N, C-alpha and C positions, 0 to 999 in steps of 0.2 A: 366646343363651347358648352358649358353646363346650362341646362334649361332652368329658367327662373321659375321657382315654385310659388304658386299663389294659394291663398286660402279662399275657398268659395263659401260665401255666406248666403243662405237661402232664407227668405222671409217674405212678409207682406211688403208691398211697394213702400218706399221710403217717404213718399208724400201721402201715405194713407192715414187713416184714422184708427186710433187705438194704441194699446200699450206696446205691442210688438214693433210697430212702426216707430214709435217714440224711442224704444230701446236701441234699435238698429241705427236710427238717426243720431242718437247720442254718441254711439261708438264712432260714427263717421265724423261728427263735429269735434270730437275730442282727439282726432288724429289717428285713430286705430287703423282705419282703412289704408292710409298712406304708410304708416309704420310697418304693418304686417302684410302688405301687398294683398289686400282683400278685394276680391271681385264679388260684387253684390248682385244676386239674381232674384228678381221678384217672381214669386210663385203665385201671387194673388194681387189683384187690383180691383178697387170698387168701380165696376162697370157692368155691362150687360153679361148675361150668362155665356153667350158665345165668345165675347171678348175675353172673359176670364179664362176660358179654356185655351184660347190662343196665347194669352200671356203665359200661362203655365207651360204649354207645349214649347213655346219659344225659348223659355228659360231652361227647360229640360234639354232641348237640343244644344243650347250653349254649354251646359254642363257636360254633355257627352263629348262635344268637340274638345273641351279642355281636358277631359279624362283621356281621350284617345291620343292627345299630343303629349301626355305625361307631365302636364304642367301643374297638376293639382297636388298640393301638399297635404291638405285635409279639407273636409267639408263640415261646415257648422250650420245646422238647420234649426230655425226657430219654428216651433209648432205649438198649437193649442189642442183643444178637444175636437172630436167629431170630424167634420169634413176637412178641417185644417190639418189634422194628423194624417188622414188618408192622402190628402193632396201632397204633403211633404214626403210621404213614404216612398213615392216614385223616385225622388231625388236621393233619399237615404239608401235605398237598395241599389241604386246606380253606383253610389260611392263604394258600397260594400262589394259589389260585383267586380270593381276595379281594384279592390283591396286597398282603398284609401281610408285613413283614419276618419271616423265619423263622430261628431259631437251632436247629440240631440239636446236641444234647449227647450224645455217644457214651460210654457206660460199658461196663465189662466187659473182661476181658482176652483174649477170644477172637473179637473182631469180625472180625479179618483172616482167621481160620480159617473162620468162618461164611461170609464172602464167598467165599473160595476154593472152598468145597465147594458153594456154591449153584448153581442152574441159570443158564444164560446170561440168561434172561429176568429172573430175580431180580437178577443182577448189574447188568444194564442199568437196572433200576428203581432200585437203590441209587445208582448213578452219577448218574442223572438227578436224583434227589431231592436228593442232597448238593450237586450243582453249582448248584442253584437256591436253596439256603439263603444267607442273608446272611452267616452264619458257621457253620462246623462246629467245635464245641468238643470237644477231647479233653483228657486229664488230665495230659499232660506233653509236652515237646518230642520225646521219643523216640516217643510215639504219633503225633505229627504226621508224622514221617518214616516210621513203619511203615505208616500207613494212607493216606498221600497217593496211593499208586498206585491206590486204589479209585476215586477221582474227582479226577484232577489239576487239573480246573478249579475245584474247590471252594476256598473261602477258609478254610483250616484255622488254628486258633489253639489254644493251650494255656491251660488254667485248672485250677489244682489243686483237689482236694477240700478243703472247709473242715472245721475241727474246732474245737469250743468249748473254751476254756481254763478250767479250774477251779483253785482254789488247791491247791498241792501238799500231800500228806498225809504226815506223818512215819510211817515204818515201824519196827517193832521190829527190833533188830539183834542180839538174843541168839543165841548159838551153838546153843541148843537149839530154836530156831524152825524149823518146816518151811520148805523152799524150794519155793514154789508156782509151777508152770508153768501158765499159762493159755492155752487155745485158745478162740477165738470164731469160729465158722463153721459151715457145714453138715457133717453127718456123711457126707461123700462122699469118694471117693478123690481127686478133683481138688483138694481142700483139703489133702491131705497128712496127714490125721488118722491114717491107719493106719500110715504111716511114723513119725509122731510117737510113737504108742503103742509101736511096736517099739523106736525109739531110746530112749524113756524107760525101757523095761525094761533096756536095756543100761547106760544112765547111772545108773540107780538102784542098780546093783550097786557103782558107784564112789562115789556120793553118796547114802547111804541116806536122807537127810532130804528128798530130792526127792518132791514130790507132784504129780500131774497132774490138772488141772481142765479138763474138756471142756464148754464152753458152746456149744450149737447145737441143731439140729433134724435129724431124719432117723431112719433105722433104727438104734436103739440096740443091737439084738441082736448084730450082727457085732462091734461094739466090745467089748461085754461078754464075748463068747466069746473074743476075742483076748486081752483082759486076763487072763482066767482061764487060758488056755493059757500065757501068758507068766509067770504067777505073780505078777502085780502088781495083781490085782483089788482088794485092800485098800488100794492106794496111788492108785487112780484114782477120780475122781468125775465122773459125767455130770450136768451142771447143768441140761440142757435149754436152751431159748432164753432168754437173759437180755437185758433192755433197761432203759432208763431208769436209775433210781437203783440197781437191782440190778446192772446192768452197771458203773456207776461204782464201786460198792462192791468188786466183784471186781477191777477194774483197780487200785484203790488197795491191795488186800490181796495181790496177786500179786507175785512177784519177777522173773519172766521171762514175757514174752508171746511165744508161738510160733505162727507161721502158715506152715508149710512148703508152700505151695500149689504146684500144677503150673502154674497160670495165674493171673495177676492183672493188673489195670490199676494202680490206686492204692488199696489197701484202706483204707476208712475206719477199720476196727477197729485197724489198725496206727497210723494217725495219732492215734487216741484213746489208745492205749497210750503212744505217745511223749509226748503232751500230759500224761499222768499221771506222766511221769518214769520209765517202765519201760524196762528193757533189752529190746529187741525182737530176736527170733531169726526171720529171714525167709529164704525161698528167693529166689535172685537172678533173679527173673523180672519181666517187665513193666516198670513204672516204678519198682519198688522200689529198684534200685541207684542211681537218680537222687536218692533221698531218704535211703536208709540207706547210710552209708559204713562199710565193714567195720572193726570195731575202734575206730571213733571215736564213732559215735552209735548203733551197733547191731551185729548179727552176721549175716553172710550165709552161706548154705550152698546147694549145688546142689539142685535139686528131685529128688524120687523116690529119693534115696539115704539109706539108714538110717545108715550108719556115720559120715559127716561130721556128721549131725544129732546122733547120740549123743555124739560128741566135743564138739560145741558145748555141749550140755546139761551135760556133765561140767565143762567149763572154766567156764562161767557159774555153774553150781551151786556150785562150790568157792570162787568169788572174789566175795564181796559188794562189795569195793571196786571191782572192775571193773564190776559191775552198776550201782553208784551213779554211776560216772563216765559210762557209756554213757547211763544214764537222764537225767542232768543235761544232757548235750549234746543229747540227743533233744528234751527239753523246750524248750531254748533255740532249736533249729532250727524247731520248730513255731510258737513265738511269733513268729519272724521271717518265716516264709514261708507258714504254713498256717492261722493263726488265722482264725476265721470272719469277724471284722470286716474283716480285710485282704482276704480273698478276695471278700467281698460288695462291698467298695469297687471292686475290679477289675471285678466283674460289672455293677455299676451304671454304671460308666464305659462299659462295652461296650454296655449298653442305649442310652445316650445317643448313642454313635457310630453305632449301627445305625439308630436312628430319624432321625438328622440327616443321614445320608449314605448312599452306595451300599454 
């Protein structure tokens, strides 16, 4: 009797926080795991340091058991920069040791910077591992060109992040309704949340109905202090980390989604906001300009600059017709290019190609 071959996918825990978890969960929810016989192994979970090590080692043992029984058709590994890459390297070299096809899936908007700052030994290791992968997946054509120098021998391809489509929700359009600006991300400088708060304070003077909702995790105290100093503490709400139905609810109720990050690859939260028919206000970094066309399906501003961000909040805050037009176009673009079913079909085809050929 022929052994059933499985695809082993390795990444962050599916109930974790962040883009990699969201991507893998989208694959699962769209039916990819069932369709392609995917066994998911968590190499990382948000817990204590000792428990993190146990989670990784437990999953590594499971991978070896599958490899030893000859059940593995290929291994698909999600990795980011730094510790994430080194953690996943143990799984990657295990697959290569058993001569199983390897897909390395690079996430995060700072991988090129991480590589440039790494030691020569670390750079050589990264080049060698990527060169031996059957494919190296990144999130857009721009990232193929930006990262190709790291390992010119690697077979780089682009695959967009997937997003689930929900039925659009009608929003109240009364002139007395608040205009809600939603941020979803970590409360750290690299996500542009402090520039957003300062820009909001300026825009709120021009559009008093603006309200700022900050969903995320991290140190709340600096944001609360800054909101108080700017005189907008009563117009700002820190939601904490929101996920699942709660996140969907906030995406449906907001009017503008803002994520003015300093670095990004292809943020899942942006695609989710576009799928919800929201006007998205993004910094023009990473792959974002390949997705968001300024004034057509969203609004772009330079990173780290408060004044252009404040001007954008003012323009969007004053013009509900513009917000509706941007949101409708954004939703249509997601349906065409980033819907989970479409992206999963592309990934399933890639699995077949890798298993059947070089």
